[in-house]
N, C-alpha and C positions, 0 to 999 in steps of 0.2 A: 514579547514577554508579557505575561498577564499583568494586569494592573495591581492585583494584590501583592504579587512578588515585588514589583517596582516600588510600591509604597513602603513595603517592609524594609527593603534595602535602603531606601531614602531615609527612613526613620533611624535605622541602625547606623548609617554613616553620620547623620546629624548628631545622634547621641554620642558616638565616638569622638566627633570633633569637639563637642562642647562639654561632655561629662566625664570622659575617661581621663584618669590621671596620666600625666606624661610618661610615667614609667611603664604603663600598660599599653601604650601606643605601639611599640615594636611588636608585641604579640598580636595585636589587632592587625597590623600591616602584614605580618607573616600569614595570618589566617586568610586575609584577602588574596595574597599571592597563591596560597594553596588552592583556594576556590577557583582562581583564575587559571591555574595550571590544569585542574580537573576539567574545566570548561573547554580549554584548548584541546585537551586530549580527546574529549568527546567529539569536538568538531572535526578532528583529523582521523577519527576511527573509521574504518571502512563501513560502508552501509551494507547491512546484511539483507540479501534478497529474500523475500518470503519463500518458504518451501513450497514446491509444486506438488500437486497430488494428481495421480493418474486415475481417471474415472472410467468406468465401464460404459458401454453404449447406452444402457438405460438411463444412467445419471446424466450423461452428456446430452442425450436427446431431450430429456426433461428440461435441462437448463436452456436449451435452444428453442424449445417449444415445437419440436418436430418429431416425427415418428422415428423409431429405431431403424426401420428399413430405409427411410430417406437418408438418414445419417450414414449408413453403410454404403448406399448407392453413390453418394456424392463425397465420400471420404477423401478422394484425391484432390478435391477443391479446398479442403480445410487445412490451414497451417498448423492446427493444434493436434493433428493425428499423430500417434506414436505406435510403432509396431514392435511387438515383443514376440518374436517367432511368428506364429500364426495368429496370435491374439492382437486385436486392434484396441488400443487404449486412447484416451483423450486427455491432454494436459489441461488441468483446471485453470491455471494461469493463462495459458494460450487461449482457451475458450473465453475467459473473461475479457481479455484484450480484444478478441474478435468481436464479441458482442458490443463492447464499447465503441469500436471503430465502425462496424457495419450494421449493427443491430441484428437481432435474431432473424434467420431466414423466414420464419413463419410470418413475421411482421412485414417484411418486404414483399412476401407473396400476397399477404392480405391487402397491402396498398396497391399492388398490381391489379388484383381482382377488382378493388373499388374503382380504380381508374378506368378499367375496361367496361364495368357495368354502370358506372355513373353514380 
């Protein structure tokens, strides 16, 4: 919880404890329970997965930093490839996961070249 919200809540509770007339305390407590119920509902709500987008070869190759022909040649090795009839598409979320886990192929190729050439 951010510090501004914490301090605002602390001030509100302190004001309620010391300044609210006793006849207003039940309404204040009811409001606290309402906020608490909303917070619990938010905690238990299902997490919505981000929507995936299917990319064409040009966009996928650009994200990976490789040529379109290399992408097509090695498509069977990539877990983010999707086939729609004869069309080959690429899952944007899958591609992002792949890059996070393995790094773009062009970078691994570059490191291999550097290792070999010194």
